[in-house]
N, C-alpha and C positions, 0 to 999 in steps of 0.2 A: 276505466274511469274517465268520464267525459268532464272536462273542465269547462265551467260556465263563466263568462264575463258578464258584467252588468248589462251590456247590450243584449246578450243572448238570453238573459233572464226575462227581459221585457218581451223579447220575441217569443219565447216559450209561452208566456202568459197569453199573448195574442193568438197563438196557434190553438191553444186550448179553448179559447173563447169562441173560435170559429166552429168548434165541434159541439158547443153547448147551446142550450136554448137562449133566446134573447135576454132572458132575465138575468143571465150571468154577466152582462156587459158592465155591471158596476165594478167588477174586479179589475177589469182593464183600466177603468177610469181611476180607481184607487191606486193601482200600481204606477201608473204614469203620472198621477197628480200629486201623490203624497208619500207613498210607502217606499219608493225606491230613489228618492231625491237625495237624502242625507245618509251618510254612513257614520254611525255613532259606535265607536268601539269601546268595549269594556275590558278591563284587565282582570284576569283570573289568577288565582294562586298568588296573591300579593300578601305581604306581611307588614304588620304595623311597626313603625319605628319613629324616631325623632324626625319631625318634618314630613313623615310619610304615614299613610294610613292603610287600612285594610279594605279590600273589596272582596265581597263574596258573591259569586254568581251560582247559587245553589238552584239548579234547575229541577223542577218537578215536571216531568215530561208527560205529554199526552199524545197518543197516536190518533190521528184522524184519517180515516181511510175512505177513499173513493175508488172507483173502478180502475182509474188510470194512475193514481198517485197516493202516496202516503204523505200526510202533513204532520211533521213533528214539531210540536209547540212546547217551548221551554220557558219557564218563568223563574224569577227570583223568589226568595221565600215570602216576601210581602205581597207577591203577585201584583206588582205595579209596573214591571217591565217584562217584555216578552221578546222572544226571537222565534222565527219560523224557518224550518227546513222543508223543502219539497223534494220528495224521493220518487223518481219515475219508476213505475211498475211495468212498463211496456217493453223494457229491454230484457231479453232472456238471460244474458250472461254479463252484461256490463252494469256498472254502478253509476247512475246519473243522479247527482244531488245538486240542488240549486239552493244557495244561501244568499239572500239579498243583503245580509249583514246590517239590517236595520233593526232598531229597537222600537218595539211597539208599546203603546200604553194599553191598559186593560180595555178601554173603550174601543181602541183601534183594532185589537185582535178579535174582539167580539164581532165587530162589523165585518172584518175580513172573513171569519169563519161563517158568519151568517150569510154572506153573499155566496160563499162556496157551497153551503148547504142548499140555499135556494136555487143556485144555478145547476145543481146536479140532481134535483128531484125528478123522479120519473113522471109524476103527475103533480103539477103545481097546485097547491091548495088542498091536496088530499092528505088527511091525517094518517099518520103511521108510515108514510113513505118519506124517508129522509135521504138526502143526497150525501150526507156526511155522518159517519158513525164513529164513536170512540172505540178504538181497538184495545188499548191497554194504557194504564198509568204507570209511570216509572220515575226513578230518581237519577238516572244517568245512562249514558251510552257507553258500553264496554268496547264496542267496535263492530266491524263488519268483516265477515269471513265468507269465502267461496271455496267449494270443493270441486265438483265436476259439473254442477248445474249453475244456478244463479246465486246471488248473494243473500246472506242472512244478516239480520241486525240483532245484536245481543244487548238486551236492556236489563238494568237493575230494577227489579220490581219490589224488593224488600230490603231494608237496611236496619242496622242497629248501632247506636252510638257506643263506642268503646273507650274513647279517651277525649280529653279536651286539653289543648295546649294554647294558652294565651287567648282564649276565646275562639280558637279554631277547632271545630269538631272533626274527629276522626271516626269514620263509620266502617263497619264490617258488612260485607255483602251477605245477605241472608237468603236471597232467592233471585233467580234470573229468568228471563224468557227469551227464547230465540224465535224470531218471526221471519218467514221466507218472504222476500221482497217481490219477485216477479209474479205477475198474475197467472192464474191457472191456464188462461187461454194462450199464453206465450211460453209456458214452461216446457222445456225440453228435458225429458226424464232420462236418467241414467241408472242402470241397475246397481251400481256400487255407491250411489249417493247416500242411501240409508245407512250403510255400514260406516262410512266416514262420519256421518252425523252422530252415530252412537259412540264412536271413538272420541270425537271432540267433546261430547257431553260427559264423557268419563272423567274429565277434569272438573271436579266439583267446585264451582265458583262460590258456593256458599260455605266453603271450608277454608277459613283463614286468608281471605282476600280483603284488602282494606283500601279505602280511598278517602280523600278529603277535597272539599271544594275550594279551599282557600289556603291550605298549608301543603308545601311540597314535601311529601313523604319520601321521595327518592333521595333527598339530601338530608344531612344532619342538621341539628339545631344550630350548631356553630356556623355552618355555611349559610343558612337562611338569615341569621342575624348579622353575619359579616356583610352580606349583600346589602342589608338595610343601612349599614353604617358607611356606605360609600359617600365620598364627599359630595356636597350639594352641587358644586360646580360640575362634577361629572354627570350627575343626574340631569342637570339642565342641558348639558351638551348632548346626552343621549336622547333627551326629549326633542331637542331641535332636529336631530338627525332622523328620528323615526316619525316625526310629526307629518301627517299628510296635509297637503295644501287644501284649504277649504275657504269658501267665501264667508267673510265676517262682516255683518252689517254694522258693527260697532267700531270698525277700524277708524272711521272718520271722527269719532267722538274722542279719540285719544285715550281710551281706556285699555291699558296694556293687559294682556292675558297672563303675563309673567309677574303679577303682583304678589304680595306677601300672603294672600289668602288661599293660595293653592297648596295642595299636598301631592305627593308622588306615589304612584302605585308601581310596583316592580313585579314582573313575572319572569322567573328564571326557567331556563331550559331544563327539563328533568334529566336525571342521570340514568341513561338508558339501561345500564346493567341491572338495575333493580326494578325496572318497569316491565310488567308482565303482559300488557296488552299493546305494546308498541307496534307489533306487526299487524294487529287488528285495526289500528288507526292509520296505518300508512296510506291506505287507499283514499282517505278523506282529509288528512291533516293539512294539506296544502290548498284545499278548495273551500273549507268552511271556516267560520270564525273560531278562534282558539277557546272561546267560552264553552264550546261543545265538547272539547277534548278533556276527558276525565281519565287520568292515569292511575292505575291500581298497582299495588305491591302485594307480594305474597310472603307470608311468614307468621309473625305474631305481634299482637298489640294488647297490652294490659295496663291498667292504671288503678292505683290504690291511694287512699287518703291517709296520710300520717298526721294525726292530731297531736300537736305539742302544746298542751295546756290551752286548747281551743283554737290554736293557730293552724289553719289548714295548709299542709304541705302535700302536694301531689307528686307521687313517685310513679313514673311512666317507663315502661319497657317496650321498645319497638325493635323488632327483628326484621331485617330486609333480606329475603332470599334472592340470590342472583338468578337471573333468567338465562345467563350464559352457561352452557355446559350443564344444564339442569337435568336431573333424573333421579333414579332410585339407587339403592345402596350398592349392590354388586355390579350393576350395569354402568354406573358412572363413578369412575375412580380417577385420581390423579388430575391431570390438566390436559387441555386441548392445545392445538398449535398456536393459539392466540394468547395463551397465558391465563385463560379462565379455568378455574379449578372446580371440581365437583363439591357439592354441599357447602358452597360459600355463603355465609350468612354474616351480615353486619348487625351487631346488637348495640343499641344505644339506650342508655338509661338517662332520663330527664328528670330533674328535680326543680320544682319552682313553688313559690309562695302563691297560693291560689287566691289570696285576699286582694291581689292586684293583678289584673289581667294583662295590662299593656306590656308589650315587649320593651318599650322604652323606659317605663317607670317601674316595672316589676323586676323581680330577682329570679334569674334563670340559670341553670347549670346543667351540663351534660357530660357524659363520658362514653366513648365509643371503643369497642373491641371487635375483633373479627375471628371467625372460625372458618376453616376450609381444608380440603384434602391436601396431602403433600404435593407440591407443585412439580411433579415428575411424570414421565410417561410410564405408568404402571397400571396393572389391572389384576383381576382375580377370575379364574376360570370356574364358572358355576355349573358346568356340565357334569362335574364329579359328584354333585349332591353331598358335599361335605359341609359341616357347620362352619369351618374355617378353611375356605379354599386357599391353595398356595398363592403367594404373591409373586408376580412375574414383572420384570422390567421389559416393556415392549420395544423401546428404542434406546439406542445409545445416544447420550447427549453430553459429550465431553466438555462443551463450552457453555453448558447450563443455559441454553437458548430459551427454553420454555420458562424456567425459573426467572430469568432476566425479564421476560415480558410481564410475568406476574408481579414481581416486586417493583417494576417500573410503574404499573398501574397504582400500586399502593403508595409509592412516593408522590405521585401526582395528587392523589386524593387525601392522604393523611400527613404527608411530610415525613420528617425523620425524628427519632430513630424508629426503624421497623424492628420489633422484638419478636422473635419466634420462640414459643414455648412448646417444645416437642415432648409429648407424653407417651410415646410408643415404648415398647419394651426394649431394654438394652441387653439383657442377659436371657438367652433362650437355649434350651438343649438342642432344638432344631431351628435353624436360621429361618425366621419368618418375618416378624415386624422389623427386625434389625436391618434388613435389606434397605428399608426406606430411610432409616436413620443414617446409614453410611453414605447413601447417595445424596441426602439432603445436606449433610455436613460438607461433602465435597463441592456441591453447588454453591453453598453460601461462602465457603472459603475462596472459591474462584471469583465470585462476584465482588467480594469485599476488597480484593487487591486493587481494584480500579476506582473504588470510592474513596473520598477523603476520610481519614480516620474518625473525625468527629461525627460523620454521618453513616458509619458502617452499620451493616445489619447485625444485630445482637442475637446470638443463638444460645438458648438455654435448654439443654436436654435434662429430662427428669423421668425416670422409670416409675410412674405412679402405681402400676400394678404390683411391683415388687414391694413398695412401701406399704401398700394396702394389706398384703399378706403378713407383714411383720407385726408381731404383737408389741414390740418395743418402740415402734415409730408411730408418730401421730401425723397422719397425712395432711390434715388441715393446718396444723402448725407450720409445716414446711411450705404449703401453698401460700399461707399468709406472709411468710418471709419473702417469697417470690413476688407476691402482689404488692407489698410495700416498695420493693425495689423497682417494679415496673411503673407504678403510678408516679413515683418520684421522678422517673425519667421522662414520661410522656406528659405529665400534668393533666389538667382537665379544663373544660370550658366553663367560664362564669362571666356574666355580662355586667358585673358591678365590681368596683375596686374593693380592696380589702377593707373590712369593717374596722371601726376605730378600736373595738375591743381586742381584735387580733394584733393591732399595732401597739396597744398599750401593754398587752400581755402576750407577746409572741411565743409560739410553740416551736420547739426545736425541729420537729419534722416538717412544719410549715415552711421554715426558712430553707430547707433542703429541696423543696418541691421544684420540679422542672417545668417544662412548657414554655410558653411565650407570654410575657407580661406586657400589657398595653395599658394606656391610660383609662380605658373603660372596663378593664377586667383582665381575664386570663384566657389564653387559647391553648387547646391541646395540640401538641405537635408530635407526630408519630402515633403508632398504634401497636397494641399487642395482638399477635396472630397466634392462636392456640390450635393445635391439632393433635389427634391421636390417629388411629387407623380409620375409624368410622366418624370421628368428630361428633360423638353423641354423648355417652355417659361420662367418661373421664373429662371430656372437654367442657361439658356443662357445669360440672362441679368446680373445675378450675376457673371458669369464667365467673361463677358465683362468688368465689373468694376474692377475685380481683374487683368485681363490682361492689362487694361489701366494703373493701378497703377504699375504693373511690367514693362510695356513698358517704363514708365518714368525712372525707375531705370536702365533699360538696356541702354537707350539713355545717361543717365548721366554717366554710367560706361565706355562708349565708348568716352566720352568727347564731346558729341554733344549738350548738354544743360547744363546750369549753375546750375540748381536746379532740383532735381528729382520730378518734378511736371508737369503734363499736364492738360490743361484746355479744356473744351468743346468748340465746334464751331471753332476749329483750323483745318487746313488742315490735320495735322498728326492724330488727333483723328477722324476726319471724314473718313479718309482712313481706319483707324483701325476699326471703327464702321461698315463700309461697308463689310470688311472682315468677321467680326463676324456675321453680318446679313446673308451673304451667308452661313457661317458655320452653323448657327442655322437652317436656312431653309432646308439645305441638311440633317442634322441629324434628323430633325423633319419629313421630308418626308420618311426617311428610317424606322423610328420606329412608328410614329403616322399616316402616310398616308396623311399629309397635311403640308403646310408651317407653320411658326410661327404665332400664333394668337396675342400674345402680344410682342411687340418689345421694343427696347431701347427708341424710340421716344414716345411710349405709356407711359412708366414709367416717362419720362421727362415731359409728359403732353404737348407736342408740336406737336403731330400727327395731320394731317389735318382731316376734317370731313369725307372725303372719305375713310379714313383708317378704320372707324368703320364698314362700309358696307363690306370692304374686310375681316375684322376679322370675321364677321358673316359667310361669304362664306367659309372661312378656317375652321371654326368650323363645318359647315355642311359637308364639304368635309372629315374632320377627322372622323366624326361620321359615314358617309357612308362607308368609307374605313374600319373602325373597325368592322362594322356590316356585311359586305358582302364579302370583299376581303382578310381580314387578314388571314383567315384559309388556303386559297390556297397559300398565300405568306409564311406562316409558314411551310407548307409541302415542298415547294421549298427550303427553307433555310435548313430544316432538311436533305433533300436529297443531296443538294450541299455540305454541311459541313461533310457529312458522318455520321451524327447522326443516320440515318436509312439506312441500307444496304439491298436492295432487295435480297431475298433468295427464291429459289424454294421450294415450299411446305409450306411456312409460310405466314401469312396474309400480304396483300399488305398495302402500306402506307395509301391509302384512306379508308381502312377497319378498321383502328385503331380508337377506340373511343376517345383516348387522347394520347398525346405524353409525358405525365408525366414520364412514365417509361423509356423513351429514354434518358431523361436529368437527371434523378436521378438513378444512377447506384446502389445505395445501396438498391433499391427495388427489384433488380433482383438477388442479391447474398448477403450472409451474410459476412460482413467485418471481416477479420481475426484479424486485429489489431485495437485498439481504441486509439485515441489521448488522451493525458492527459487533464484534465479539468482545471488544474492550470498552467502548463508549456505548454501553447497553441501555442507557437511560434516554428519555426524550429530551430534546434540546430545550434548554431553559429551566429544567427542573432543579438542577443543582444550584443555579443562580439564586434561588429564593429559599433554599433550605435553611433552617428546619421548617419553615412555613410550607404548607401544601400549595402546589402550583395552582390548583383549582380555586383557591381563595384569594389569590393575589390580584390586585387591580391592574389589569393590563388589557391591551386591545383585544386579544383573543378571548378573554373571559367576558369582556363587555359585550361582545357580539352574541353571547348566550343570554343576554338580558333584554327584556322589553320594558321600557319605561314610559309611563304616561302620566300627565299631570291632570289632576282633578280639582274642581272647585270645591271649596269647603262646604257648600250647601248641598252637594250631591249625596243621596242616601246610600250609595254604595260604600262610602267610607265611614258610615256611622256604625261603629263596632258595638255600641251599647244596644241599639235596636236589633242588631244582627244576632247578638248572643242571647239577650233576654227575651226577645220576640214579644213585645207587649201586644201585638196584634193577634196572638194566639192564646187559647185557653190552656193554661198550664195546671198540672196536678202534681202535688208534692210526691205522691206515690210513684209517679213516672219520671221524676226529675233525676237526671243521671248522677249529679253530684251527691245526692242523698242515697242512691242505690248502690254505689260502688263500695268496694271493700274498705272498711273503716277500722283503724287500729284500736280506737276506743271501744267500739261496739263488738268487734270480732276477736280481738286479741287481749284486751286488758281484762284482768280479773274483775268479777262483779262484787267482791267482798268490800265491806265498808272499811275505810281507813287505809286502803291500798294506795300507794304512791301512783298518781296518774301519769307520771312521766313515761314515755315510750322507750326510754333508755335505761330503765331499771331492770336488773336481772331478776327473772322470776323462775319459779319451779315449773316443771312440765305440766302439773295439774292446776296451776294458777293462771288459767287463760280461758277466755271465752270461746276460742276456736283454735284448738291445738293442732299444730302441724305434725304432731307425733302419732296421731291416730285417733280413733273414736274413744268414747268413754270406757267401753268394755276392755280396751287394751291398755289403759293408762297405768293401772297398777303393775301389769306385766312390764310395761315400758320403763317405769321407774326402777324396777329391780334390775333391768338389763342396762340401764343408763350408766355410762362411764363418763367421767369428767373429761370434756373436750376443751382443753385449755386454749386460750387465745395465743397469738403468736408471741414468741420472745422478741427481744430487740433485733432488728434486721442486721444481718452480717454484711460484710463487705461485698463488693461486686464480684470478686474472685470466687467467694463461697457460693454466690447465687448461680453463677454461670459455670460451675464445676460439673463434672460428669456425675452419673449416678453412683459410681464407686466412692467418690468423695462425699456424696450426700449422706451415705449411711453413717460415716464417722461423725459428721456434723450433728446428725440427729441424736446419736448416743450421748454426745456431750450436752445436749439440750434437754435430756430426759429429766434432770433434776431441777429444771427451771421452775420458778414459782408461777402458778397460773394467775393471769391477770383477772380471771373471772372470779376466783375465790376471794373471800374476805380475809384479810390478815388476822391471825389469831395469836394469842399469847397463852402459853401453857404454864399453869401455876401448880407446883407440887406442894401439897399440904399433908404430909404423912402418907396414910393409906390411900387417900382419895386424890385424884388428879382432876383439877377444874380446867375447863377450856372457856376462856372469856374473850370477848371481842376487844381488840386493841383500838379503842376509840380515841386515844391520845395521839394526835397527829400534829406535825409542825405546820405553821402558817404557810410555809412555802408549798407544802403538799396540797393544802386546802385552797389557798387563794392564788397561788402562782407567784406571789411576791413575798419578800421577807419583811414582815411588819416591824421587826426590831430596828430597822433603819429609819432615820428621821425623814418623813416625807418632804419633798421639795416645796418651795413656796408656791410654784404654779399648781401643783397637785392640791395643796391646801386651799388655794383660791377656787379651784374647780369644785372641790368638795363643799366648801362653804356656800357657793352659789347653788349647788344641787340641793343642799338642805333648805336654803331660803325658798327655792322654787317649790319644794315639797310642802313646806309649811304654808306658803301662800295658797297652795292648791287645796289642801285638806283642812285648813283652819275654818271653823264655823263659829259664829257668834251665837251663844245660847239664847240670848234675849231675842235675836231675830228669828229663832225657830218658833217662838210662841206667837209672833205677829207676822202675818203674811203681808208685809208692807211692800210698796213699790221699790223702796230702797233695797230691801232684802232680795227681791227678785232680780234686780239689776246686778247685784253682786254675784248671784248664783250663775246667771247666764254668761257673765263676762269670764270666759275660760282662758286659761294660760297654758301654753305648751309645756309638757313635762320636761323635755330636754332641749338643750340648745345646740347639740352636736348634729351637724347636717347628715352624717352618714348613718347614725343610729337613732335618729329622732323618732318618737312615737307621736303621731299626729292625732289630735283630738278633733271631734266633730264641732265645728264652729256654727253658731246660729247664722242663718242667712241674713245678709244685709243688702239693702238696695243701694247699688252704686250710682254714681252720677249719671252714667249712660242709661241705666234702667229707669231712673226717675225722669229723664228727658223723654224716653220712649213713652212712658205712661202719660206724661203731660201732653205729648203730641197726639196720643190716642184720644185723650179728652177733648183736645182742640178739634181733632178731625170729626168727632161726634157733633161738635157745634158748628161744623162747616168751615173751620179755619184750617186749610191744608198747608202742610209744611213743604218747602221745596225739596226735590229729590236730590240725594247725595250720590257719591261715587259708588258706594256699596249697593244702593238701590238700583242703579243702572246695571251693575254686575249681575245682581240677582235676576233682574228682568231679562237681561240678555241670555242668561243660562236657561231661563224658562222658554224663551222664544226658540233657542237652538234645539232644546230637547223636544219641543212640541211641534215645530213646523219644518225643521231643517234636517 
């Protein structure tokens, strides 16, 4: 990689000019006279917040090829600002990229490309002979890769929008294109190059790879919004430290650039564990502007719309698969020497009110949980061709060194407590899965003796397979008990304080909720880590139950339901279950080679008979994939992630007997430093617990941020134009928010008179899109359906963290518990006939949450009287005024009044626009200007003019 300084850029242009006809001399003049004078930086992946705004640099890339160079031209969505990369094609094995880091206007980039085209024509003036041709159009650069010959560039040529978070679009890669950079005249061929290229392309980038131009997908929503809430003084300090010195022609005018009209853009360093093209960008990330760097994640992304009486609530599920120790099912087990485990996936569910996009004004909530292999040195020998190869412990680790590294990472990212839900089998005739449980218990016990008791790792073992086989035990009931206990310990993230309705009528479970409460809302502290042997079927069902419990708390925190409890067979839970089914199928295909074998319906024991044959086929598909195709997939992943780098004179990838040495670096070199066996955590982590160290405002974390101040008139911070794109022709049929899964359209029954609430329990055949199967199987499904009761009240912590032997006794005691899903009934015996009638007589305490027999306080009566007066003044109409459309009547109708006076729960009405004093002054000034009477320029006018001059000429 040849690094280019600004001086060498100009020199390179001059050298090219000497090899071209005289008609190309205009490029040298443009480069020296205007294009390379001023460096204007843009900030990518910033998020909108109070006092800060959003900048999106969504590049639509166009390749322009000449014999000696590629010109990569990138633009913003409105095509008003451009950047240009020059890629040298004369180097056979080196990558030479020149970035002038200048922002061009549309006119300037047309002139530049026009001069390049004219200067490279074979015959000037002859039609059909062009010196510049477009090679491909793309939406982003995945990276650059080299095997044994020259470099390739990987481009995103097709994308599809998958989700929207606060106006920030998340795209899925649909198609890519690899282009060989060196020219054929300088290409040095190698016989094994084509084979490496096929192995690299075996990683299908069109399969579940996601990116966003403006939202950091490698971090959680809590981290992204926490960064936005940094103190304003800190942002000003960071801006001063990172600001580059530049000449300002307005300094003598006394107009400070730090006025109140500026907004801050923040770009955070991505979390490398979940970035999959990090190695592909290593060759250029230090030499080109950061706007060109597009980080992609691998996993799953899905979004559905939950309509609550017309109010749009977006439910988003994002799964980030770790790029460390990544691979296939039997080839990657346990952990490596750095504490990275196999099949590690961070799943985040995001809930927000889509009627308000802004991160500062909107209501956003999220909950994060993790799955991953047991953090030990263990593996399974697949050479025996057995469906379940024996589990072997590869190395003795008496001081839990690898587990300490793994849990240290989790404490830094999530805080405490770390809760382990171990679902492997506890009782077996032949010792198989129990080997992992025994070693994991020993490791956790050893590590906990050095941690403070309040931050100790919580271990919950539960033999899920044993409970599934039992006809007397309900698996989901027990999982719901565990989920309640877990969510109460970790809490969840919400960016707004508790609503007034929850303060007026507090719920008992809400008062017991953990996490970290701040003035602006709540923070999740700690995380649930779920594992079985494969971390696929059992883990996905357990995560769904925990996510369902957290979803109830999220809806309650936003004031959408009156109690933090969701029941099965409601539109909301069916929508959420469908998201988790897609989530589980996708992750299972990536790691195991087939879709889920056991689903939520299987554990509810309501799956149709046809599901059993599908499960058998998925089992066979998984076995075939593990036996015949996993080795090739593992080689492709190792090559794509840069774990293996082809080198001349060394063994090729397909010649290696194993990749163990590639993933365990301590086998190649002796470590110079050794971590402490007792103080196994990173310095500074315990100081800030239960808060995660990565979200604490300190000097180390501030170095990961890039802060830049923008003027309020710059178009990069106009989120309205960026999201709605008024400069493009839009079609309702292609609008993402209308095409996504909708609870009303896809799940709510179409019968007249049905309760439209998505929280109403419905029968399996009363839905527009049943998750239980197609229409032909519904009658069979109803006959097989058994009542899957919701969870009984959560037990104590001792009962939750007990072993599987104790769990069986607990479940037997709960068998007679009344289902919360069923309607309470009263049996009336009248002789021979027995009537069953609904018990509709309920106490006011059950219905309203308060005892109305008590006399209301004076303050409550005052509030109620004021509410009645507001309602009467809002809806009262004069009958006589309805007959005469007088001016007095129109004035009364237009003069609207807010419905509520409470700041937290206020419902804002649309007010008619009124011309304020400043607008009237602007209008009068416009009229006077038309008459030739010009007004003197003010401070804002000078600021606007200065920004125009800086963007245009500097």
